[in-house]
PLY file of the C-alpha trace (Angstrom):
ply
format ascii 1.0
element vertex 249
property float x
property float y
property float z
element edge 248
property int vertex1
property int vertex2
end_header
113.73 66.97 92.00
113.33 63.24 92.55
110.37 61.23 91.24
108.99 60.45 94.72
109.07 64.11 95.77
107.31 65.12 92.55
104.62 62.51 93.18
104.09 63.79 96.73
103.54 67.35 95.47
101.17 66.10 92.76
99.12 64.15 95.32
98.99 67.16 97.65
97.82 69.27 94.71
95.05 66.84 93.81
93.93 66.86 97.45
93.82 70.67 97.39
96.61 71.00 99.97
99.32 72.44 97.72
100.25 75.07 96.72
99.52 76.72 100.05
101.23 79.63 101.74
101.33 77.48 104.89
104.21 75.58 103.31
106.45 78.62 103.45
108.93 78.38 106.32
108.33 81.75 107.92
105.55 82.89 110.26
106.19 86.45 109.08
105.67 85.58 105.39
102.48 83.61 106.10
100.99 86.52 108.02
102.25 89.07 105.48
100.67 87.18 102.57
97.22 87.12 104.17
97.55 90.79 105.11
98.30 91.70 101.49
95.23 89.81 100.27
92.90 91.32 102.89
90.17 93.50 101.35
91.66 93.08 97.86
88.95 91.96 95.40
90.15 89.26 93.03
88.71 88.04 89.77
89.30 84.81 87.82
90.00 87.12 84.86
92.88 88.94 86.58
96.28 89.14 84.90
98.83 89.53 87.71
102.50 90.36 88.15
104.38 89.03 91.18
107.53 91.14 91.51
110.36 89.36 93.33
108.64 85.97 93.40
111.57 83.90 94.72
110.71 80.19 94.52
107.22 81.20 93.45
105.09 79.58 96.15
102.92 82.68 96.65
102.75 83.07 92.87
101.34 79.56 92.47
98.84 80.20 95.28
97.61 83.30 93.44
97.60 81.39 90.12
94.74 79.21 91.33
92.36 82.20 91.28
93.38 84.28 88.29
93.60 84.00 84.49
97.35 84.48 84.21
100.25 85.38 86.50
103.88 86.18 85.81
106.45 85.86 88.57
109.77 87.64 88.12
112.99 87.48 90.10
116.67 88.20 89.50
117.78 84.73 90.70
118.02 82.29 87.80
118.13 79.24 90.10
114.94 80.29 91.94
113.13 80.94 88.66
114.14 77.51 87.37
112.73 75.87 90.51
109.53 77.90 90.24
108.98 76.89 86.61
109.69 73.27 87.49
107.07 73.30 90.25
104.51 74.95 87.95
105.01 72.09 85.47
104.78 69.42 88.20
101.47 70.85 89.41
100.09 71.41 85.91
99.89 75.17 86.51
102.38 76.17 83.82
99.56 77.31 81.51
98.54 79.91 84.11
101.82 80.73 85.84
105.04 81.74 84.07
108.32 82.69 85.72
110.95 84.96 84.22
114.46 85.87 85.37
114.70 89.60 84.73
114.80 93.02 86.36
111.90 95.46 86.13
113.95 97.59 83.73
114.12 94.57 81.38
110.37 93.91 81.21
108.88 93.72 77.73
105.21 93.81 78.72
103.00 96.34 77.00
101.68 99.33 78.90
98.55 98.76 81.00
99.13 95.00 80.94
98.31 93.90 84.50
95.16 94.09 86.60
97.17 93.66 89.79
100.79 93.81 90.86
101.94 92.07 94.03
105.32 92.40 95.70
106.40 91.02 99.07
109.26 92.98 100.65
111.21 93.71 97.47
111.23 97.48 96.96
113.51 98.17 99.93
116.28 96.17 98.25
116.28 98.39 95.15
118.19 101.71 95.41
116.25 103.28 92.50
112.85 102.39 93.99
111.26 105.65 92.73
111.93 104.69 89.12
110.63 101.17 89.76
107.31 102.47 91.10
107.00 104.64 87.98
107.66 101.67 85.71
105.13 99.53 87.56
102.59 102.34 87.18
103.00 102.09 83.40
102.41 98.33 83.41
99.28 98.58 85.55
95.91 98.84 83.82
93.72 101.87 84.45
92.02 101.30 87.83
94.41 98.39 88.42
95.79 97.81 91.90
99.31 97.50 93.29
99.65 95.68 96.62
103.01 95.37 98.32
104.99 95.36 101.55
108.29 96.97 102.52
110.62 97.02 105.50
110.25 99.85 107.99
111.83 98.64 111.26
110.15 101.58 113.00
109.96 99.72 116.32
113.57 98.50 116.24
115.71 100.98 118.18
119.05 99.16 118.40
121.31 100.55 115.62
123.50 97.43 115.67
120.48 95.19 115.06
119.33 97.46 112.22
122.79 97.46 110.66
123.00 93.66 110.86
119.60 93.32 109.22
120.57 95.84 106.55
123.79 94.01 105.68
122.46 90.44 105.95
119.37 91.15 103.85
120.82 93.72 101.43
118.42 96.51 102.38
118.93 99.77 100.50
116.21 101.81 102.21
113.80 101.64 105.17
110.46 103.38 104.61
108.19 105.43 106.83
104.40 105.48 106.25
104.41 109.20 105.44
107.30 108.89 102.99
105.78 105.91 101.19
102.32 107.47 100.91
103.84 110.70 99.58
105.95 108.81 97.04
102.96 106.85 95.75
100.88 110.02 95.42
103.70 111.80 93.57
104.03 108.84 91.15
100.35 109.12 90.26
98.71 106.39 92.32
95.39 107.09 94.05
93.19 105.55 96.77
96.40 105.07 98.76
96.44 103.09 101.99
99.67 102.56 103.94
99.69 100.88 107.36
102.09 99.01 109.66
102.17 95.31 110.44
104.16 93.33 113.03
103.31 95.84 115.76
103.16 93.50 118.74
105.79 92.80 121.35
105.73 89.18 120.24
106.51 90.23 116.64
109.38 92.35 117.94
110.86 89.46 119.97
110.44 87.02 117.07
111.99 89.43 114.58
115.02 90.14 116.78
115.44 86.40 117.27
115.19 85.96 113.49
117.84 88.57 112.76
120.22 86.81 115.11
119.37 83.35 113.81
118.84 84.01 110.08
115.08 83.37 110.32
115.50 79.60 110.22
112.15 77.85 110.80
110.77 74.41 110.16
107.26 74.08 108.73
105.62 73.03 112.01
107.54 75.70 113.90
106.31 78.29 111.38
102.69 77.22 111.87
102.88 77.45 115.65
104.57 80.85 115.57
102.20 82.14 112.89
99.08 81.44 114.96
100.69 83.06 118.00
101.76 86.03 115.86
98.26 86.38 114.41
96.69 86.41 117.86
99.14 89.00 119.21
98.78 91.25 116.16
94.99 91.23 116.46
95.33 92.39 120.06
97.39 95.47 119.09
94.48 97.75 118.33
95.49 100.99 116.61
99.19 100.98 117.41
100.70 103.19 114.71
104.16 101.68 114.21
105.43 98.30 113.10
108.35 96.45 111.60
106.91 96.28 108.05
104.51 98.43 106.05
101.72 97.34 103.71
100.69 99.59 100.82
97.62 99.27 98.61
96.61 101.74 95.90
95.21 102.11 92.39
96.26 103.64 89.11
0 1
1 2
2 3
3 4
4 5
5 6
6 7
7 8
8 9
9 10
10 11
11 12
12 13
13 14
14 15
15 16
16 17
17 18
18 19
19 20
20 21
21 22
22 23
23 24
24 25
25 26
26 27
27 28
28 29
29 30
30 31
31 32
32 33
33 34
34 35
35 36
36 37
37 38
38 39
39 40
40 41
41 42
42 43
43 44
44 45
45 46
46 47
47 48
48 49
49 50
50 51
51 52
52 53
53 54
54 55
55 56
56 57
57 58
58 59
59 60
60 61
61 62
62 63
63 64
64 65
65 66
66 67
67 68
68 69
69 70
70 71
71 72
72 73
73 74
74 75
75 76
76 77
77 78
78 79
79 80
80 81
81 82
82 83
83 84
84 85
85 86
86 87
87 88
88 89
89 90
90 91
91 92
92 93
93 94
94 95
95 96
96 97
97 98
98 99
99 100
100 101
101 102
102 103
103 104
104 105
105 106
106 107
107 108
108 109
109 110
110 111
111 112
112 113
113 114
114 115
115 116
116 117
117 118
118 119
119 120
120 121
121 122
122 123
123 124
124 125
125 126
126 127
127 128
128 129
129 130
130 131
131 132
132 133
133 134
134 135
135 136
136 137
137 138
138 139
139 140
140 141
141 142
142 143
143 144
144 145
145 146
146 147
147 148
148 149
149 150
150 151
151 152
152 153
153 154
154 155
155 156
156 157
157 158
158 159
159 160
160 161
161 162
162 163
163 164
164 165
165 166
166 167
167 168
168 169
169 170
170 171
171 172
172 173
173 174
174 175
175 176
176 177
177 178
178 179
179 180
180 181
181 182
182 183
183 184
184 185
185 186
186 187
187 188
188 189
189 190
190 191
191 192
192 193
193 194
194 195
195 196
196 197
197 198
198 199
199 200
200 201
201 202
202 203
203 204
204 205
205 206
206 207
207 208
208 209
209 210
210 211
211 212
212 213
213 214
214 215
215 216
216 217
217 218
218 219
219 220
220 221
221 222
222 223
223 224
224 225
225 226
226 227
227 228
228 229
229 230
230 231
231 232
232 233
233 234
234 235
235 236
236 237
237 238
238 239
239 240
240 241
241 242
242 243
243 244
244 245
245 246
246 247
247 248
């Protein structure tokens, strides 16, 4: 990263404008992030795991209000970029990024107060084993908060197949299946509910599948506020494109 770009990020950080989830180039991911945080109590003493952190933007956002956070991903290049940004912003004492799979974790049991994951589990064929491993790493009464793909409102099999291939999806979840799996693994206080239920979300998602979800920052902001408004108007509609799960050990 060039010196000027680094300086820009440092200035934005000093002004309290970065890191911010609004800098992610996806209206879906902005909405999803706020939905995951909704009604989740957070403490400045929390030790957090962010499973499948990618470039780590959401990890750095969470880092500002916790004691310690570890972001993990299987992409070495993304982890390098995430660690670089943590150093640029002076957050590297609170946020660490590691390139490893869940099976390669070396954390002690009952290590984390919270585990976050944004649409990762559906890409892992052995997702049952992963949920069991995460259960071990979660402290007693700790909370796991995550989202997964469902595509319950997408009826076109060709669209589903394209999404599955393009985004390497191993499994689409139903609310009943996911809740049952979490209960079987040992989790309690389980809540599973759909998001992206509106017609606007459906249109935007289909457009994204066909266009590889390519958004600019301003475009993401405009679409996010429209998406938020339409989702709030959905009432109790029981199906959606993604699922959110929140539960405790």
